[in-house]
PASEBA-1860 file (N, C-alpha, C; in nm, 3 decimals):
! residues 286
1> MSRQSTGY> -7.088/-7.565/1.885/-7.109/-7.510/1.738/-7.050/-7.381/1.743 ~ -6.942/-7.348/1.662/-6.862/-7.278/1.670/-6.928/-7.119/1.658 ~ -6.911/-7.000/1.627/-6.938/-6.890/1.601/-6.962/-6.877/1.423 ~ -6.854/-6.937/1.366/-6.875/-6.923/1.236/-6.943/-6.997/1.164 ~ -6.981/-7.093/1.166/-7.097/-7.223/1.129/-7.267/-7.173/1.151 ~ -7.249/-7.083/1.338/-7.345/-7.048/1.350/-7.393/-6.916/1.274 ~ -7.323/-6.826/1.182/-7.343/-6.750/1.098/-7.368/-6.801/0.959 ~ -7.323/-6.908/0.959/-7.392/-6.982/0.799/-7.515/-7.041/0.860
9> WFILPALV> -7.575/-7.088/0.963/-7.679/-7.115/0.973/-7.815/-6.975/0.937 ~ -7.730/-6.894/0.988/-7.823/-6.747/0.965/-7.869/-6.731/0.806 ~ -7.759/-6.719/0.776/-7.780/-6.669/0.648/-7.831/-6.829/0.552 ~ -7.815/-6.944/0.577/-7.891/-7.034/0.498/-8.068/-7.002/0.461 ~ -8.138/-6.907/0.513/-8.267/-6.954/0.452/-8.256/-6.798/0.330 ~ -8.180/-6.670/0.309/-8.112/-6.579/0.231/-8.114/-6.734/0.095 ~ -7.980/-6.787/0.129/-7.907/-6.898/0.036/-8.011/-6.950/-0.041 ~ -8.094/-7.008/0.047/-8.198/-7.135/-0.044/-8.312/-7.015/-0.119
17> VLAMLIAY> -8.352/-6.938/-0.091/-8.432/-6.825/-0.156/-8.364/-6.799/-0.297 ~ -8.242/-6.746/-0.266/-8.181/-6.719/-0.393/-8.132/-6.831/-0.497 ~ -8.126/-6.943/-0.409/-8.133/-7.071/-0.516/-8.257/-7.083/-0.601 ~ -8.378/-7.063/-0.525/-8.514/-7.111/-0.539/-8.541/-6.984/-0.677 ~ -8.489/-6.886/-0.667/-8.531/-6.754/-0.758/-8.461/-6.710/-0.872 ~ -8.295/-6.757/-0.847/-8.203/-6.743/-0.931/-8.141/-6.900/-1.017 ~ -8.093/-6.933/-0.906/-8.024/-7.086/-0.964/-8.108/-7.152/-1.053 ~ -8.205/-7.210/-0.948/-8.314/-7.304/-1.013/-8.377/-7.280/-1.188
25> PVAYTGLL> -8.415/-7.146/-1.188/-8.446/-7.104/-1.362/-8.347/-7.132/-1.439 ~ -8.219/-7.063/-1.389/-8.120/-7.052/-1.489/-8.094/-7.224/-1.522 ~ -8.052/-7.272/-1.402/-8.003/-7.421/-1.442/-8.109/-7.498/-1.510 ~ -8.247/-7.419/-1.533/-8.343/-7.534/-1.608/-8.356/-7.482/-1.753 ~ -8.323/-7.346/-1.748/-8.286/-7.271/-1.941/-8.202/-7.357/-1.960 ~ -8.062/-7.411/-1.864/-7.954/-7.495/-1.936/-8.047/-7.588/-1.993 ~ -8.115/-7.653/-1.880/-8.134/-7.786/-1.946/-8.207/-7.818/-2.077 ~ -8.327/-7.686/-2.065/-8.395/-7.708/-2.184/-8.282/-7.641/-2.356
33> SVTDSQSN> -8.216/-7.541/-2.311/-8.150/-7.529/-2.404/-8.058/-7.674/-2.495 ~ -8.043/-7.768/-2.414/-7.981/-7.873/-2.444/-8.081/-8.048/-2.465 ~ -8.199/-8.001/-2.478/-8.276/-8.093/-2.526/-8.364/-8.082/-2.636 ~ -8.466/-8.126/-2.639/-8.564/-8.119/-2.749/-8.703/-8.145/-2.668 ~ -8.858/-8.140/-2.758/-8.956/-8.067/-2.684/-8.986/-8.259/-2.607 ~ -8.951/-8.328/-2.638/-8.952/-8.472/-2.580/-8.815/-8.512/-2.490 ~ -8.758/-8.385/-2.428/-8.688/-8.356/-2.326/-8.526/-8.469/-2.352 ~ -8.564/-8.537/-2.486/-8.436/-8.570/-2.543/-8.251/-8.502/-2.559
41> FVGVKNFA> -8.145/-8.558/-2.498/-8.063/-8.461/-2.556/-8.011/-8.442/-2.692 ~ -7.984/-8.308/-2.677/-7.978/-8.237/-2.833/-7.880/-8.230/-2.887 ~ -7.803/-8.215/-2.771/-7.617/-8.103/-2.742/-7.630/-7.965/-2.796 ~ -7.602/-7.908/-2.914/-7.608/-7.789/-2.977/-7.659/-7.741/-3.057 ~ -7.786/-7.825/-3.136/-7.840/-7.823/-3.223/-7.952/-7.688/-3.221 ~ -7.998/-7.662/-3.078/-8.058/-7.582/-3.053/-8.007/-7.475/-3.095 ~ -7.881/-7.440/-3.010/-7.797/-7.299/-3.060/-7.732/-7.312/-3.193 ~ -7.730/-7.431/-3.284/-7.693/-7.414/-3.428/-7.840/-7.348/-3.500
49> TVLRSRTT> -7.941/-7.407/-3.420/-8.077/-7.392/-3.513/-8.115/-7.202/-3.488 ~ -8.085/-7.134/-3.395/-8.106/-7.045/-3.352/-7.980/-6.962/-3.456 ~ -7.886/-6.939/-3.441/-7.776/-6.910/-3.512/-7.726/-6.884/-3.650 ~ -7.837/-6.998/-3.713/-7.899/-7.033/-3.891/-7.957/-6.925/-3.925 ~ -8.031/-6.863/-3.824/-8.194/-6.741/-3.820/-8.086/-6.612/-3.884 ~ -8.160/-6.596/-3.999/-8.104/-6.412/-3.996/-8.163/-6.338/-3.916 ~ -8.264/-6.352/-3.887/-8.303/-6.272/-3.778/-8.200/-6.223/-3.626 ~ -8.112/-6.335/-3.616/-8.077/-6.328/-3.480/-7.965/-6.250/-3.488
57> PQAFWNTL> -7.869/-6.219/-3.587/-7.772/-6.107/-3.590/-7.850/-5.973/-3.622 ~ -7.948/-5.956/-3.716/-8.008/-5.843/-3.677/-8.053/-5.779/-3.574 ~ -8.162/-5.926/-3.504/-8.178/-5.849/-3.368/-8.078/-5.817/-3.269 ~ -7.935/-5.876/-3.297/-7.830/-5.837/-3.183/-7.816/-5.703/-3.218 ~ -7.788/-5.662/-3.312/-7.723/-5.493/-3.395/-7.845/-5.455/-3.366 ~ -7.972/-5.454/-3.376/-8.054/-5.405/-3.276/-8.058/-5.364/-3.135 ~ -8.025/-5.456/-3.081/-8.038/-5.441/-2.924/-7.902/-5.368/-2.905 ~ -7.803/-5.335/-2.975/-7.661/-5.266/-2.930/-7.710/-5.120/-2.979
65> YWVGGSIV> -7.781/-5.112/-3.100/-7.853/-4.950/-3.126/-7.913/-4.926/-3.041 ~ -8.033/-4.968/-2.999/-8.103/-4.973/-2.895/-8.043/-4.919/-2.771 ~ -7.957/-5.005/-2.692/-7.935/-4.999/-2.571/-7.813/-4.879/-2.594 ~ -7.713/-4.873/-2.664/-7.629/-4.762/-2.688/-7.656/-4.601/-2.734 ~ -7.767/-4.604/-2.820/-7.805/-4.497/-2.840/-7.941/-4.425/-2.760 ~ -7.973/-4.525/-2.648/-8.083/-4.541/-2.498/-7.975/-4.435/-2.436 ~ -7.832/-4.526/-2.369/-7.768/-4.476/-2.266/-7.724/-4.301/-2.248 ~ -7.641/-4.308/-2.376/-7.580/-4.232/-2.441/-7.687/-4.081/-2.401
73> FQVLLGTA> -7.794/-4.073/-2.464/-7.891/-3.983/-2.427/-7.957/-3.962/-2.323 ~ -7.962/-4.021/-2.236/-8.014/-4.121/-2.101/-7.907/-4.012/-2.023 ~ -7.805/-4.012/-2.014/-7.657/-3.981/-1.926/-7.655/-3.835/-1.959 ~ -7.639/-3.813/-2.096/-7.620/-3.647/-2.093/-7.748/-3.587/-2.063 ~ -7.922/-3.606/-2.108/-7.973/-3.536/-2.064/-7.986/-3.542/-1.920 ~ -7.958/-3.675/-1.842/-8.012/-3.668/-1.714/-7.930/-3.590/-1.633 ~ -7.766/-3.609/-1.671/-7.676/-3.482/-1.566/-7.717/-3.394/-1.626 ~ -7.744/-3.298/-1.771/-7.749/-3.192/-1.761/-7.865/-3.102/-1.654
81> TAILLNQR> -7.986/-3.239/-1.635/-8.117/-3.180/-1.593/-8.045/-3.168/-1.409 ~ -7.983/-3.254/-1.400/-7.940/-3.273/-1.225/-7.866/-3.135/-1.219 ~ -7.797/-3.061/-1.330/-7.723/-2.966/-1.284/-7.805/-2.859/-1.257 ~ -7.895/-2.845/-1.383/-7.983/-2.716/-1.394/-8.074/-2.747/-1.231 ~ -8.100/-2.907/-1.200/-8.209/-2.890/-1.035/-8.123/-2.875/-0.928 ~ -7.972/-2.826/-0.933/-7.895/-2.807/-0.835/-7.908/-2.663/-0.815 ~ -7.933/-2.588/-0.908/-7.932/-2.445/-0.890/-8.042/-2.408/-0.812 ~ -8.019/-2.303/-0.754/-8.123/-2.187/-0.692/-8.191/-2.103/-0.774
89> FPGRSVVR> -8.333/-2.157/-0.797/-8.434/-2.034/-0.865/-8.568/-2.065/-0.822 ~ -8.669/-1.965/-0.793/-8.782/-2.004/-0.795/-8.818/-2.110/-0.823 ~ -8.932/-2.160/-0.740/-8.981/-2.285/-0.790/-8.918/-2.403/-0.810 ~ -8.817/-2.428/-0.798/-8.716/-2.539/-0.778/-8.777/-2.666/-0.762 ~ -8.857/-2.625/-0.619/-8.912/-2.800/-0.562/-9.014/-2.831/-0.682 ~ -9.092/-2.726/-0.746/-9.205/-2.782/-0.818/-9.120/-2.832/-1.014 ~ -9.029/-2.763/-0.998/-8.964/-2.793/-1.134/-8.926/-2.947/-1.128 ~ -8.858/-2.993/-0.978/-8.773/-3.129/-0.985/-8.918/-3.221/-0.973
97> SIALIPWV> -9.046/-3.205/-0.908/-9.122/-3.297/-0.880/-9.201/-3.347/-1.042 ~ -9.164/-3.217/-1.103/-9.186/-3.237/-1.252/-9.159/-3.319/-1.385 ~ -9.043/-3.309/-1.291/-8.913/-3.388/-1.398/-8.922/-3.516/-1.326 ~ -8.972/-3.559/-1.254/-9.010/-3.714/-1.211/-9.118/-3.775/-1.293 ~ -9.210/-3.695/-1.374/-9.326/-3.754/-1.383/-9.295/-3.866/-1.496 ~ -9.179/-3.835/-1.607/-9.191/-3.974/-1.686/-9.102/-4.095/-1.628 ~ -9.069/-4.111/-1.498/-9.000/-4.196/-1.463/-9.079/-4.321/-1.401 ~ -9.227/-4.211/-1.359/-9.353/-4.258/-1.248/-9.420/-4.349/-1.349
105> IPSIVAAT> -9.468/-4.272/-1.445/-9.557/-4.316/-1.539/-9.531/-4.489/-1.592 ~ -9.618/-4.553/-1.566/-9.576/-4.701/-1.674/-9.545/-4.696/-1.791 ~ -9.417/-4.774/-1.793/-9.390/-4.771/-1.951/-9.502/-4.826/-2.045 ~ -9.585/-4.918/-2.006/-9.693/-4.950/-2.131/-9.768/-4.848/-2.156 ~ -9.804/-4.743/-2.085/-9.924/-4.617/-2.077/-9.810/-4.543/-2.134 ~ -9.673/-4.500/-2.112/-9.602/-4.387/-2.187/-9.574/-4.432/-2.340 ~ -9.526/-4.583/-2.368/-9.569/-4.637/-2.522/-9.702/-4.634/-2.587 ~ -9.794/-4.653/-2.503/-9.945/-4.658/-2.600/-9.937/-4.500/-2.586
113> TFAWMFHT> -9.916/-4.437/-2.503/-9.955/-4.229/-2.534/-9.875/-4.238/-2.698 ~ -9.742/-4.250/-2.650/-9.618/-4.194/-2.785/-9.688/-4.265/-2.903 ~ -9.759/-4.369/-2.895/-9.767/-4.422/-3.046/-9.888/-4.374/-3.083 ~ -9.963/-4.334/-3.009/-10.059/-4.227/-3.052/-10.048/-4.123/-3.095 ~ -9.928/-4.053/-3.031/-9.861/-3.909/-3.058/-9.776/-3.942/-3.181 ~ -9.715/-4.018/-3.194/-9.668/-4.071/-3.355/-9.759/-4.084/-3.470 ~ -9.856/-4.165/-3.425/-9.932/-4.222/-3.572/-9.939/-4.121/-3.653 ~ -9.919/-4.199/-3.818/-9.866/-4.107/-3.950/-10.060/-4.015/-3.963
121> EFGIINYM> -10.140/-4.033/-3.946/-10.267/-3.963/-3.962/-10.295/-3.900/-3.859 ~ -10.350/-3.944/-3.740/-10.390/-3.917/-3.650/-10.323/-3.835/-3.532 ~ -10.209/-3.862/-3.523/-10.079/-3.835/-3.430/-10.091/-3.663/-3.408 ~ -10.037/-3.591/-3.285/-10.013/-3.483/-3.305/-9.890/-3.426/-3.330 ~ -9.789/-3.524/-3.358/-9.646/-3.472/-3.330/-9.682/-3.406/-3.545 ~ -9.730/-3.481/-3.579/-9.749/-3.477/-3.750/-9.849/-3.355/-3.748 ~ -9.926/-3.319/-3.649/-10.003/-3.189/-3.643/-9.961/-3.068/-3.634 ~ -9.889/-3.126/-3.541/-9.788/-2.965/-3.524/-9.722/-2.931/-3.651
129> MTAPGLIE> -9.683/-3.013/-3.677/-9.555/-2.980/-3.824/-9.604/-3.007/-3.960 ~ -9.725/-3.022/-3.979/-9.788/-2.994/-4.090/-9.877/-2.838/-4.114 ~ -9.939/-2.842/-3.959/-10.025/-2.721/-3.977/-9.974/-2.576/-3.976 ~ -9.824/-2.552/-3.943/-9.732/-2.382/-3.983/-9.671/-2.475/-4.106 ~ -9.700/-2.574/-4.180/-9.616/-2.564/-4.283/-9.508/-2.605/-4.285 ~ -9.434/-2.651/-4.148/-9.275/-2.713/-4.161/-9.293/-2.850/-4.268 ~ -9.364/-2.919/-4.270/-9.375/-3.036/-4.404/-9.494/-3.031/-4.467 ~ -9.509/-3.050/-4.550/-9.578/-3.119/-4.653/-9.675/-3.179/-4.632
137> HPIGWLTN> -9.604/-3.349/-4.611/-9.685/-3.424/-4.604/-9.687/-3.527/-4.419 ~ -9.768/-3.568/-4.356/-9.694/-3.678/-4.313/-9.650/-3.765/-4.315 ~ -9.543/-3.786/-4.181/-9.433/-3.846/-4.159/-9.474/-4.001/-4.082 ~ -9.410/-4.116/-4.155/-9.488/-4.207/-4.043/-9.370/-4.269/-3.975 ~ -9.371/-4.151/-3.853/-9.241/-4.200/-3.768/-9.212/-4.362/-3.748 ~ -9.350/-4.438/-3.748/-9.314/-4.582/-3.657/-9.342/-4.664/-3.815 ~ -9.356/-4.623/-3.879/-9.330/-4.711/-4.016/-9.255/-4.678/-4.107 ~ -9.167/-4.615/-4.097/-9.042/-4.579/-4.185/-8.929/-4.633/-4.112
145> RDTVMPVL> -8.861/-4.748/-4.170/-8.709/-4.779/-4.123/-8.598/-4.662/-4.085 ~ -8.633/-4.589/-4.116/-8.541/-4.472/-4.091/-8.558/-4.400/-3.997 ~ -8.676/-4.360/-3.924/-8.748/-4.325/-3.822/-8.756/-4.378/-3.708 ~ -8.831/-4.550/-3.687/-8.897/-4.596/-3.626/-8.811/-4.610/-3.519 ~ -8.655/-4.640/-3.502/-8.579/-4.688/-3.417/-8.542/-4.543/-3.358 ~ -8.471/-4.451/-3.390/-8.445/-4.326/-3.329/-8.576/-4.278/-3.237 ~ -8.693/-4.282/-3.291/-8.800/-4.224/-3.231/-8.831/-4.304/-3.093 ~ -8.834/-4.473/-3.105/-8.819/-4.534/-3.000/-8.709/-4.498/-2.843
153> IAINVWKL> -8.598/-4.491/-2.937/-8.486/-4.451/-2.852/-8.522/-4.319/-2.777 ~ -8.559/-4.266/-2.840/-8.603/-4.064/-2.765/-8.695/-4.118/-2.692 ~ -8.822/-4.208/-2.674/-8.925/-4.250/-2.615/-8.852/-4.272/-2.479 ~ -8.769/-4.387/-2.501/-8.680/-4.466/-2.396/-8.615/-4.386/-2.342 ~ -8.563/-4.253/-2.400/-8.465/-4.157/-2.334/-8.560/-4.065/-2.207 ~ -8.651/-4.014/-2.295/-8.783/-3.934/-2.193/-8.834/-4.052/-2.094 ~ -8.815/-4.165/-2.078/-8.865/-4.232/-1.989/-8.789/-4.245/-1.863 ~ -8.665/-4.244/-1.895/-8.565/-4.243/-1.777/-8.416/-4.185/-1.777
161> FPFVAVMV> -8.446/-4.037/-1.824/-8.361/-3.968/-1.818/-8.381/-3.883/-1.643 ~ -8.461/-3.925/-1.632/-8.530/-3.847/-1.454/-8.453/-3.934/-1.371 ~ -8.449/-4.065/-1.359/-8.356/-4.169/-1.274/-8.262/-4.112/-1.306 ~ -8.133/-4.074/-1.384/-8.050/-4.036/-1.418/-8.006/-3.930/-1.339 ~ -8.121/-3.827/-1.361/-8.114/-3.695/-1.307/-8.159/-3.707/-1.158 ~ -8.227/-3.820/-1.106/-8.228/-3.801/-0.939/-8.085/-3.856/-0.857 ~ -8.023/-3.923/-0.916/-7.865/-3.959/-0.871/-7.783/-3.900/-0.912 ~ -7.760/-3.852/-1.005/-7.636/-3.746/-1.037/-7.689/-3.601/-0.912
169> LAGLQSIP> -7.840/-3.570/-0.929/-7.838/-3.460/-0.828/-7.796/-3.463/-0.654 ~ -7.832/-3.588/-0.656/-7.799/-3.686/-0.513/-7.644/-3.655/-0.510 ~ -7.569/-3.713/-0.607/-7.421/-3.703/-0.585/-7.369/-3.516/-0.611 ~ -7.461/-3.437/-0.674/-7.392/-3.311/-0.662/-7.429/-3.260/-0.561 ~ -7.574/-3.291/-0.442/-7.553/-3.226/-0.314/-7.483/-3.259/-0.238 ~ -7.392/-3.358/-0.268/-7.312/-3.410/-0.148/-7.151/-3.344/-0.137 ~ -7.155/-3.256/-0.243/-7.033/-3.174/-0.298/-6.985/-3.070/-0.186 ~ -6.902/-3.080/-0.109/-6.864/-2.990/-0.021/-6.861/-2.836/-0.085
177> KELYEAAR> -6.923/-2.752/-0.032/-6.962/-2.582/-0.046/-6.818/-2.554/-0.070 ~ -6.714/-2.580/-0.010/-6.599/-2.531/0.030/-6.508/-2.526/-0.160 ~ -6.564/-2.642/-0.205/-6.470/-2.658/-0.324/-6.490/-2.554/-0.424 ~ -6.649/-2.519/-0.406/-6.720/-2.386/-0.502/-6.661/-2.256/-0.444 ~ -6.618/-2.268/-0.345/-6.571/-2.101/-0.288/-6.450/-2.099/-0.318 ~ -6.398/-2.221/-0.306/-6.240/-2.222/-0.352/-6.205/-2.173/-0.510 ~ -6.286/-2.272/-0.577/-6.297/-2.202/-0.715/-6.348/-2.077/-0.783 ~ -6.458/-2.011/-0.678/-6.453/-1.910/-0.744/-6.373/-1.768/-0.653
185> VDGANFWE> -6.297/-1.813/-0.571/-6.174/-1.746/-0.543/-6.111/-1.725/-0.643 ~ -6.058/-1.839/-0.710/-5.963/-1.846/-0.804/-6.038/-1.793/-0.955 ~ -6.139/-1.713/-0.938/-6.191/-1.661/-1.084/-6.275/-1.792/-1.207 ~ -6.317/-1.880/-1.115/-6.376/-1.980/-1.227/-6.518/-1.940/-1.277 ~ -6.565/-1.973/-1.349/-6.692/-1.939/-1.421/-6.783/-2.074/-1.375 ~ -6.893/-2.045/-1.414/-6.967/-2.160/-1.383/-6.940/-2.293/-1.496 ~ -6.922/-2.274/-1.620/-6.874/-2.401/-1.699/-6.752/-2.456/-1.617 ~ -6.682/-2.394/-1.565/-6.577/-2.409/-1.526/-6.577/-2.496/-1.412
193> EVRHIMLP> -6.684/-2.435/-1.324/-6.701/-2.569/-1.192/-6.767/-2.684/-1.208 ~ -6.842/-2.708/-1.355/-6.899/-2.783/-1.386/-6.775/-2.920/-1.440 ~ -6.731/-2.837/-1.521/-6.587/-2.920/-1.597/-6.561/-2.964/-1.456 ~ -6.449/-2.866/-1.379/-6.370/-2.895/-1.292/-6.368/-2.980/-1.153 ~ -6.540/-2.930/-1.136/-6.592/-2.999/-0.962/-6.722/-3.093/-0.991 ~ -6.831/-3.057/-1.065/-6.904/-3.087/-1.029/-6.939/-3.254/-1.141 ~ -6.892/-3.275/-1.240/-6.849/-3.410/-1.325/-6.730/-3.449/-1.261 ~ -6.661/-3.426/-1.177/-6.540/-3.521/-1.147/-6.632/-3.597/-1.009
201> QVRPVLVA> -6.662/-3.487/-0.945/-6.686/-3.537/-0.796/-6.825/-3.658/-0.834 ~ -6.880/-3.641/-0.946/-7.000/-3.738/-0.956/-6.999/-3.855/-1.057 ~ -6.854/-3.842/-1.079/-6.818/-3.976/-1.172/-6.851/-4.089/-1.127 ~ -6.825/-4.158/-1.020/-6.885/-4.237/-0.971/-6.985/-4.281/-0.959 ~ -7.068/-4.194/-0.954/-7.226/-4.214/-0.969/-7.300/-4.202/-1.095 ~ -7.243/-4.207/-1.172/-7.250/-4.224/-1.336/-7.225/-4.337/-1.407 ~ -7.072/-4.388/-1.311/-7.054/-4.497/-1.353/-7.167/-4.589/-1.267 ~ -7.205/-4.598/-1.228/-7.294/-4.700/-1.135/-7.428/-4.689/-1.173
209> VTLLLVIW> -7.472/-4.568/-1.266/-7.604/-4.547/-1.311/-7.578/-4.576/-1.466 ~ -7.450/-4.536/-1.531/-7.470/-4.642/-1.641/-7.443/-4.771/-1.688 ~ -7.402/-4.851/-1.581/-7.409/-5.010/-1.582/-7.560/-5.038/-1.536 ~ -7.650/-4.976/-1.466/-7.783/-5.003/-1.427/-7.846/-4.978/-1.549 ~ -7.808/-4.869/-1.609/-7.880/-4.858/-1.745/-7.862/-4.992/-1.881 ~ -7.729/-5.033/-1.866/-7.724/-5.119/-1.957/-7.772/-5.251/-1.901 ~ -7.806/-5.289/-1.849/-7.847/-5.391/-1.752/-7.996/-5.374/-1.765 ~ -8.067/-5.247/-1.757/-8.221/-5.254/-1.811/-8.214/-5.271/-1.936
217> GLNSITII> -8.166/-5.188/-2.041/-8.156/-5.159/-2.175/-8.184/-5.312/-2.244 ~ -8.016/-5.403/-2.188/-8.085/-5.507/-2.254/-8.178/-5.625/-2.214 ~ -8.264/-5.576/-2.117/-8.347/-5.668/-2.107/-8.515/-5.577/-2.106 ~ -8.491/-5.473/-2.159/-8.663/-5.389/-2.149/-8.686/-5.416/-2.275 ~ -8.801/-5.481/-2.297/-8.887/-5.456/-2.447/-9.024/-5.408/-2.415 ~ -9.020/-5.344/-2.323/-9.211/-5.311/-2.308/-9.234/-5.195/-2.429 ~ -9.134/-5.100/-2.403/-9.199/-4.979/-2.546/-9.159/-5.024/-2.671 ~ -9.074/-5.102/-2.706/-9.060/-5.122/-2.820/-9.171/-5.231/-2.853
225> YAITRGGP> -9.234/-5.344/-2.786/-9.292/-5.470/-2.827/-9.426/-5.391/-2.800 ~ -9.486/-5.279/-2.726/-9.610/-5.252/-2.718/-9.632/-5.128/-2.820 ~ -9.499/-5.066/-2.899/-9.572/-4.960/-2.965/-9.528/-5.059/-3.150 ~ -9.453/-5.148/-3.142/-9.417/-5.192/-3.312/-9.383/-5.310/-3.273 ~ -9.378/-5.388/-3.188/-9.361/-5.544/-3.154/-9.274/-5.565/-3.261 ~ -9.138/-5.477/-3.303/-9.001/-5.540/-3.359/-9.009/-5.492/-3.504 ~ -9.125/-5.452/-3.576/-9.148/-5.431/-3.695/-9.081/-5.280/-3.714 ~ -9.125/-5.187/-3.806/-9.156/-5.276/-3.946/-9.022/-5.363/-4.023
233> ANSTLITP> -9.071/-5.473/-4.084/-8.973/-5.554/-4.121/-8.829/-5.581/-4.025 ~ -8.891/-5.613/-3.898/-8.791/-5.674/-3.843/-8.696/-5.523/-3.791 ~ -8.681/-5.407/-3.827/-8.619/-5.332/-3.800/-8.590/-5.284/-3.673 ~ -8.729/-5.290/-3.587/-8.699/-5.297/-3.419/-8.704/-5.408/-3.348 ~ -8.682/-5.512/-3.420/-8.643/-5.643/-3.331/-8.520/-5.651/-3.293 ~ -8.567/-5.660/-3.127/-8.399/-5.700/-3.032/-8.421/-5.832/-2.974 ~ -8.327/-5.899/-2.945/-8.294/-5.989/-2.889/-8.405/-6.038/-2.794 ~ -8.429/-6.001/-2.685/-8.543/-6.013/-2.615/-8.657/-6.057/-2.612
241> IQIFRIAF> -8.749/-5.959/-2.747/-8.860/-6.003/-2.816/-8.850/-6.108/-2.926 ~ -8.703/-6.116/-2.947/-8.723/-6.243/-3.053/-8.723/-6.345/-2.973 ~ -8.641/-6.355/-2.845/-8.671/-6.472/-2.761/-8.827/-6.509/-2.705 ~ -8.888/-6.384/-2.714/-9.026/-6.391/-2.668/-9.102/-6.452/-2.827 ~ -9.068/-6.447/-2.922/-9.116/-6.447/-3.028/-9.113/-6.617/-3.041 ~ -9.019/-6.714/-3.037/-8.974/-6.838/-3.064/-9.049/-6.861/-2.976 ~ -9.045/-6.847/-2.842/-9.086/-6.923/-2.712/-9.245/-6.931/-2.777 ~ -9.302/-6.820/-2.753/-9.460/-6.827/-2.766/-9.550/-6.757/-2.857
249> ENVQFNQA> -9.508/-6.767/-2.951/-9.540/-6.706/-3.100/-9.521/-6.875/-3.196 ~ -9.414/-6.881/-3.196/-9.367/-7.028/-3.216/-9.378/-7.140/-3.157 ~ -9.369/-7.136/-3.026/-9.383/-7.236/-2.937/-9.305/-7.328/-2.948 ~ -9.174/-7.276/-2.944/-9.012/-7.338/-2.939/-8.920/-7.282/-2.812 ~ -8.970/-7.378/-2.717/-8.924/-7.321/-2.612/-8.790/-7.333/-2.585 ~ -8.749/-7.481/-2.604/-8.618/-7.481/-2.619/-8.456/-7.413/-2.695 ~ -8.570/-7.358/-2.839/-8.453/-7.288/-2.918/-8.457/-7.185/-2.822 ~ -8.571/-7.113/-2.760/-8.573/-7.020/-2.660/-8.515/-6.989/-2.597
257> AALSGMFF> -8.483/-7.060/-2.485/-8.367/-7.087/-2.357/-8.240/-7.114/-2.438 ~ -8.205/-7.161/-2.543/-8.065/-7.148/-2.630/-8.015/-6.995/-2.638 ~ -8.122/-6.912/-2.745/-8.094/-6.832/-2.707/-8.076/-6.722/-2.635 ~ -8.133/-6.729/-2.526/-8.134/-6.715/-2.392/-8.045/-6.731/-2.358 ~ -7.952/-6.864/-2.349/-7.819/-6.846/-2.335/-7.706/-6.815/-2.316 ~ -7.730/-6.801/-2.460/-7.647/-6.695/-2.543/-7.630/-6.534/-2.464 ~ -7.783/-6.477/-2.511/-7.767/-6.324/-2.469/-7.712/-6.314/-2.324 ~ -7.742/-6.438/-2.240/-7.711/-6.381/-2.134/-7.531/-6.408/-2.124
265> AVAILIVF> -7.500/-6.476/-2.177/-7.327/-6.508/-2.156/-7.269/-6.353/-2.244 ~ -7.363/-6.297/-2.373/-7.289/-6.171/-2.440/-7.323/-6.085/-2.299 ~ -7.464/-6.042/-2.234/-7.485/-5.966/-2.156/-7.343/-5.988/-2.062 ~ -7.353/-6.083/-1.991/-7.226/-6.048/-1.875/-7.060/-6.015/-1.955 ~ -7.031/-6.070/-2.039/-6.909/-6.021/-2.146/-6.937/-5.873/-2.140 ~ -7.084/-5.792/-2.154/-7.035/-5.660/-2.216/-6.995/-5.575/-2.067 ~ -7.051/-5.649/-1.948/-7.090/-5.561/-1.799/-6.935/-5.604/-1.733 ~ -6.843/-5.731/-1.775/-6.741/-5.769/-1.744/-6.685/-5.637/-1.833
273> FYIKALAA> -6.667/-5.612/-1.949/-6.545/-5.570/-2.008/-6.591/-5.399/-1.987 ~ -6.669/-5.346/-1.947/-6.753/-5.209/-1.894/-6.672/-5.245/-1.744 ~ -6.675/-5.293/-1.693/-6.609/-5.262/-1.540/-6.459/-5.297/-1.555 ~ -6.388/-5.350/-1.624/-6.234/-5.386/-1.673/-6.196/-5.248/-1.723 ~ -6.240/-5.189/-1.821/-6.257/-5.065/-1.881/-6.244/-4.983/-1.784 ~ -6.352/-4.950/-1.660/-6.336/-4.853/-1.559/-6.202/-4.891/-1.478 ~ -6.205/-4.969/-1.426/-6.064/-5.046/-1.354/-5.920/-4.972/-1.413 ~ -5.904/-5.040/-1.551/-5.828/-4.932/-1.605/-5.819/-4.808/-1.650
281> APGEAR> -5.921/-4.730/-1.624/-5.899/-4.572/-1.644/-5.848/-4.520/-1.540 ~ -5.761/-4.398/-1.581/-5.680/-4.360/-1.464/-5.758/-4.265/-1.402 ~ -5.748/-4.251/-1.273/-5.816/-4.149/-1.149/-5.928/-4.234/-1.118 ~ -5.983/-4.331/-1.168/-6.099/-4.382/-1.117/-6.083/-4.480/-0.990 ~ -6.151/-4.426/-0.904/-6.169/-4.520/-0.740/-6.162/-4.626/-0.748 ~ -6.078/-4.707/-0.667/-6.079/-4.859/-0.620/-6.111/-4.890/-0.517
END
């Protein structure tokens, strides 16, 4: 037996596990998408049915709004927090521990808590704004189409910005101190250090973190489903929740599989173009 074939035998168990956990579910989903409930081949009928639904494009644009809005503020707030936590000040270790609390709390617990906080009649948010006279009447944060998605995005940002902060902080702490010393000799202030030293040095970290946030955002439903279940009037309906509804509320597993396949393809394209854009960007490490 050759040395190369021996290596293949060592990785065979891992390949079998991957096939069971990834390849088989994907293949079975593809099979469901082109058959009906009686396992008869129907071609693209399920895809056409899903695409004709009025909720499909709405859910898709809501998904882009949800993912894009969340990522922008997660990265900005997480990076700012990391820069702050990288400075020396009394009680820094305590502040670092507190900053991790949102990330540690389970999503369902955070969603339930914020649902009560933003409740129209009993929520503390409206109470804190009506008591000093900032607003005259309670605001329906989770029942108004204009406010519900921004509120959900804010909750999602609160939940995941500590992850960005931890990753960026690790990158900041790996920056050689000589760079800061040279910058100070040249008369650079704090903001110039941030712009010309910190951000360029942690760019690879931000690239990887943003990619992870995109993948997680496209697959996350806990916060939205636990708080609004896609309402009011589908204003917070995202594609993963639509797939869940079709499969488990309408019991149309074949149509749900078709929509899953299309959403998977779109997600792959988004990740692909993101990576291509980074590869084409000047100064990006290859």
